[in-house]
C-alpha positions as CSV (number, residue, x, y, z in Angstrom):
1,M,86.8,92.1,34.7
2,R,83.1,92.7,33.2
3,S,82.5,94.7,29.5
4,V,79.5,96.5,29.1
5,N,78.3,97.2,25.5
6,T,77.9,100.9,24.7
7,K,74.8,100.2,23.2
8,F,73.2,99.5,26.4
9,W,72.3,103.0,26.7
10,D,70.1,102.5,23.6
11,D,68.0,99.4,24.6
12,S,64.8,100.3,24.5
13,F,64.2,98.6,27.6
14,I,66.9,100.3,29.4
15,S,65.7,103.6,28.2
16,E,62.4,103.6,29.7
17,L,63.9,102.7,33.2
18,N,64.3,105.7,35.5
19,P,67.6,106.7,36.7
20,S,67.7,104.1,40.1
21,E,66.5,101.3,38.1
22,K,69.2,102.0,35.5
23,L,71.9,101.9,38.0
24,L,70.2,98.8,39.7
25,F,70.3,96.9,36.2
26,L,73.9,98.0,35.7
27,Y,74.8,97.0,39.1
28,L,73.4,93.3,38.2
29,L,75.5,93.2,35.4
30,T,78.8,94.2,36.9
31,N,78.9,93.6,40.4
32,S,81.7,91.2,41.7
33,L,79.3,88.4,42.7
34,A,77.9,88.1,39.4
35,N,79.4,84.8,37.4
36,I,79.4,83.6,33.5
37,L,76.3,82.0,34.2
38,G,74.2,85.3,34.8
39,I,72.6,83.2,37.9
40,Y,74.3,83.9,41.3
41,E,73.4,84.6,45.2
42,I,73.0,87.8,46.5
43,T,71.2,89.6,49.1
44,I,69.1,92.7,48.8
45,K,71.1,94.4,51.9
46,R,74.1,93.8,49.8
47,I,72.9,95.6,46.7
48,S,71.8,98.4,49.0
49,Y,75.3,98.4,50.5
50,D,76.8,98.7,47.3
51,T,74.5,101.1,45.5
52,G,73.3,103.5,48.1
53,L,69.7,102.6,46.7
54,T,67.1,102.0,49.6
55,K,65.9,98.8,50.0
56,E,62.2,99.9,48.8
57,T,63.7,101.1,45.7
58,I,65.5,97.9,45.0
59,T,62.4,95.7,45.6
60,K,60.5,97.7,43.1
61,G,63.3,98.0,40.9
62,L,63.5,93.9,41.0
63,E,59.7,93.4,40.6
64,S,59.7,95.9,37.2
65,F,62.6,93.6,35.8
66,A,60.9,90.6,36.4
67,K,57.7,91.7,34.5
68,G,60.1,92.7,31.8
69,K,61.7,89.1,32.0
70,K,65.2,90.7,32.4
71,A,66.1,89.6,35.8
72,F,64.6,87.5,38.7
73,L,65.2,87.3,42.5
74,T,64.2,84.1,43.8
75,A,63.0,83.7,47.2
76,D,66.4,82.0,48.5
77,N,68.4,85.3,47.2
78,Y,69.3,84.3,43.6
79,I,69.6,86.5,40.9
80,I,68.7,85.0,37.5
81,M,69.6,87.0,34.4
82,P,67.6,84.6,31.4
83,N,69.3,86.8,28.2
84,W,72.8,86.9,29.8
85,L,74.3,84.0,27.8
86,K,73.0,85.1,24.6
87,N,74.8,88.1,25.1
88,Q,78.2,86.4,25.4
89,R,81.1,85.1,23.3
90,L,82.4,82.1,25.1
91,N,85.7,79.9,24.3
92,T,86.2,76.4,25.4
93,N,87.1,76.8,28.7
94,M,84.2,79.4,29.4
95,K,81.8,76.7,28.1
96,V,83.1,74.7,30.6
97,A,82.8,77.1,33.4
98,V,79.0,77.7,32.4
99,A,78.1,74.1,32.9
100,K,80.0,74.0,36.1
101,E,78.2,76.8,37.5
102,F,75.2,75.8,36.8
103,N,75.6,72.0,38.1
104,A,76.8,73.9,41.4
105,L,73.1,75.8,41.9
106,P,70.7,74.3,44.4
107,K,69.1,71.0,43.1
108,H,65.5,73.0,43.4
109,L,66.8,75.9,41.4
110,R,68.1,73.7,38.7
111,D,65.0,71.7,38.7
112,S,62.9,75.0,38.0
113,I,64.6,76.0,35.3
114,L,65.0,72.6,33.6
115,S,61.3,72.6,33.8
116,N,60.9,75.9,32.3
117,G,60.0,78.0,35.5
118,S,57.6,77.3,38.2
119,E,55.0,79.2,40.5
120,A,58.0,80.7,42.5
121,L,59.3,82.0,39.3
122,P,56.6,83.2,37.0
123,N,57.0,84.7,33.9
124,T,60.4,83.1,33.3
125,S,59.8,80.5,30.4
126,E,61.3,82.4,27.7
127,G,64.1,83.1,29.5
128,F,64.7,79.9,31.1
129,R,64.3,78.3,27.4
130,M,67.3,80.8,26.3
131,I,69.3,79.3,29.0
132,M,68.9,75.3,28.4
133,E,69.3,76.1,24.7
134,C,72.7,77.6,25.6
135,L,73.5,75.0,28.0
136,D,73.0,72.2,25.6
137,K,75.0,73.9,22.7
138,Y,77.8,74.9,25.1
139,E,77.7,70.9,26.5
140,V,77.7,69.0,23.1
141,E,80.5,71.6,21.8
142,V,82.6,70.9,24.7
143,E,82.0,66.9,24.4
144,E,83.1,66.9,20.9
145,E,86.1,69.1,21.5
146,I,87.4,66.7,24.4
147,E,86.6,63.7,22.2
148,G,88.5,65.0,19.3
149,E,91.5,65.3,21.5
150,D,91.8,61.6,21.8
151,E,92.5,60.4,18.6
152,G,93.9,57.4,18.7
153,S,91.5,56.2,21.5
154,S,88.4,53.8,20.9
155,K,85.3,54.5,21.7
156,P,84.4,56.7,24.6
157,K,83.1,55.0,27.6
158,S,79.9,54.9,28.6
159,L,78.6,56.8,31.6
160,E,77.7,53.6,33.4
161,L,81.2,52.3,33.0
162,R,82.7,55.6,34.3
163,Q,80.7,55.7,37.0
164,K,81.6,52.1,38.3
165,T,85.3,52.9,37.5
166,F,84.9,56.0,39.8
167,E,83.1,54.3,42.6
168,S,85.6,51.4,42.7
169,E,88.3,53.8,43.1
170,V,86.6,55.5,46.1
171,W,85.9,52.1,47.8
172,N,89.7,51.4,47.7
173,Y,89.8,53.7,50.6
174,Q,87.6,51.7,52.6
175,N,90.0,51.0,55.5
176,L,90.2,54.9,56.4
177,Y,86.7,55.7,56.0
178,S,83.1,53.9,57.0
179,P,80.9,52.6,54.0
180,E,78.1,55.1,55.1
181,M,80.6,58.0,54.3
182,L,82.0,56.7,51.2
183,Q,78.2,56.1,50.1
184,K,77.1,59.6,50.6
185,F,80.4,60.7,48.8
186,C,79.9,58.5,45.6
187,N,75.8,59.6,45.5
188,Y,77.1,63.1,45.5
189,W,79.9,63.0,43.2
190,T,78.0,60.9,40.4
191,E,74.7,62.9,40.6
192,K,74.0,63.7,36.4
193,N,74.0,66.8,35.2
194,H,70.9,68.2,33.4
195,S,71.3,66.2,29.9
196,G,72.3,62.9,31.6
197,K,75.6,62.8,29.9
198,K,78.3,63.9,32.7
199,M,78.7,63.6,36.6
200,R,79.6,66.1,38.5
201,F,82.9,65.0,39.6
202,E,83.7,65.2,35.6
203,I,82.8,68.9,35.3
204,E,85.1,69.6,37.9
205,R,88.1,71.1,36.7
206,T,90.7,68.7,38.9
207,F,89.5,66.2,41.0
208,E,91.9,63.9,42.9
209,I,89.9,61.4,45.1
210,S,92.2,60.8,48.1
211,K,92.0,64.9,48.8
212,R,88.4,65.0,48.3
213,L,87.5,62.3,50.6
214,S,89.9,64.0,53.4
215,T,88.1,67.1,53.0
216,W,84.5,65.6,53.2
217,H,85.3,63.6,56.3
218,R,86.8,66.6,58.1
219,R,83.3,68.6,57.0
220,D,81.4,65.5,57.6
221,R,82.6,65.3,61.3
222,E,82.0,69.1,61.5
223,I,78.5,69.2,60.9
224,Q,77.5,66.0,62.7
225,P,75.3,67.1,65.8
226,Q,76.5,66.6,69.4
227,K,75.1,63.6,70.8
228,S,72.9,64.6,73.8
229,K,74.0,62.8,77.1
230,L,71.4,60.9,79.1
231,V,71.0,62.3,82.2
232,M,70.0,59.3,84.8
233,P,67.4,60.2,87.4
């Protein structure tokens, strides 16, 4: 479900839009692909199908939103709503979900946001700054609450130690999987988040190494290119 404040129609930016642009902006807020981060993948074709707006109308509308620094469509079809997070009231679980959604974004997109924009995403510095402020705030709050749950525990383990423990557990399966696959698996799941405080596998709600390895192995075999057969003359 998605709630829209009744003051939406009183917003100075919205009041200046034409009817098609108002529908388009409301759609960006409420469509089924929108997530808690406010950055999600969608195509103009899908927007056109759902709203009945022409592709030309949608393109012009998105250009207008970009000029107003309200919404941006990237070259690889990601919508960025830079003011999304500041209008949300998030509990602890929702804050964890925000960080999880961010770390699931393509690396080049995360890098652009972390560096406050790029040539491919102009005029986004202010919006990206708001995203980063929210992400940093939420991550600190979540970490404090998680650490507070372990009242009887000693000092939290360092990231380096947690990484070594994880890799050690993965390599217990070397009798089942190749060293190359295990190393790729470790490299992927120990990638640090934007603040460098957590690894990718730690952000997952659940993570059972044996099942993840099995899925990785199956997918790895599916994408392996077929070896071309040599034809002798």
